[in-house]
N, C-alpha and C positions, 0 to 999 in steps of 0.2 A: 504494499499500499504506500502510495506517495501522497503526502498532504499538498493540497493546492491552495486552499483559502478556508479561513475559519472566521465566522461572524458571530459575536456573543453580545448579549444585552440582558442586563438585570440578573447576572449571574456572579455569586460571590462578590469580589470587590469591583466588578465591572458593572456599574450601574448604567452608564451610557453605552450606546452601540460602539463596538470596536471591531475592526476587521484586520486580520493578520494574513497578509499575502505570503505564502511559503514558496512561491515560484523561484525567487532569487536565491533563497536559502538551499533548496533542494538541488539546484544545478551543481552544487559543490559535491553532492553525494551523501554528505553527512554534516549534521548541524546540531548545536546544543541550544537550549534555552537557559539564559543566564539572568540573574537579577539579585537584588537585595532580598532578604528574608521578608515574607509578606507582600512581595510585589506582584503575585499573581502567576507565578510560573506553573504551580500545580494546578491552579484553576484552569489553565489553557489545556493542559493534558487531560483534566477530567472532563472538560467540555467535549474534547474529541471523543473520549470513551463513552460518555453519556449519549452524545449524538448518534453514535454507531450502535451501541448495545443497550442503552437505557439503564446502565448501572456504572458505578465507580467504586473504587476502594473506600473513599470516605463514606459513601452511602452504605456500603455493605458492612462497614465496621460499627454502625449505629442502628438504632431502631428508626427505620425510615419514616414512621409516622411523626416522630418528634424532631426530625432534622430534615432540611432541605437545602438545596443549592441556591435558592433565590436570594438576591441582594436584599437586605432589610428595608431599603428605601424604595424597593420596586414592587409593583403589583403583578408583574408578568416577567417572564424570562423567555429568551429565544436563543437557539444555537442552530447555526447552519454550517455544515462542514463539507467542503468539496474535496474529493480525492480521486486518485487513479488507482484502479485495482490491478491484480496480477495479469488480467487480460488486456491491460492498457486502455480500459474504458473509463470515461469520466462519469462519477457518480456524485450525487449530493444527498446528505442526511439532514433533515430539518426536524427539530423539536421545539415545541413552545409549551409552557405551562403558565398557569395563573394562580394567584393567591385567592383563597376563599375570603370573600368580602365580609363574611360574618364571623370567621375565625381566622385571625391573623397568622397563626403558626401553621395552618393547614394549607397545603398546595393542592389544587385540583389536578387530577390526572392529566398527563401530557398527551399532545397529539404528536404523532410521528409519521413522516412521509419520506420515502426514499425516491430519488429520481435518477434517471439516466440521461445524459446529455446526448442527443441525437441530431447531428447537423446544426449545432448551435441552439437547440431548444431543449428545455428540461421536460422530460416526459415522466409523469408519475408512475411508479412501479405498483403493482398489485400486492406487494408484500414489503416488509421492512425487516428482512432477514440479513443482517450484516455478515453472518457467518457464510451464507451463500455467496455474497458479493465479494467478500475479501478473502474467504478461504480459511478463516481462523475463528475458532470458538472464542468467546470472551476470555476464558481461562488462558488459552494460548496467546491471545492478543496482549494480555496484561503481562505475560512473561517474555514475550519477544519484541513487542513494538513500544509499549509504554511500561517501563518498570517503575512501580510505585516507590515513593520516596522512602529511603531506609530499607529497602528490600532487595538491593543488588547484592547478589552472592556469586 
């Protein structure tokens, strides 16, 4: 999988919409994400994981009902991740979720749509199975693509 572009909004410390274009970075073949503690490096990686699989290490370590990824000042969150798969096809995974207006700490279930780019147009897929598109289960993805903080062995 080759990352192309990530857009996030209302996620962890990213209240405003931010877009990261990975194209210049991936041309070198290998790149790192660097920054000060608390600057949002892990949030970027978790956004990718969540866009693709609907789960992250941080969410899996806690009671999902009591914890969510949404920025405390946001009422909605959005993640859009464009990537090239092993067949050299361009895909997009998009997820959004909203805060429950009656219960602040509750987040309504997210919607997810996967798209394939065909001749410059995004065509919605009839499934959202990242494992089929990428060729990796979530378990293998987190071991080979995104190694969780403090778990490199």
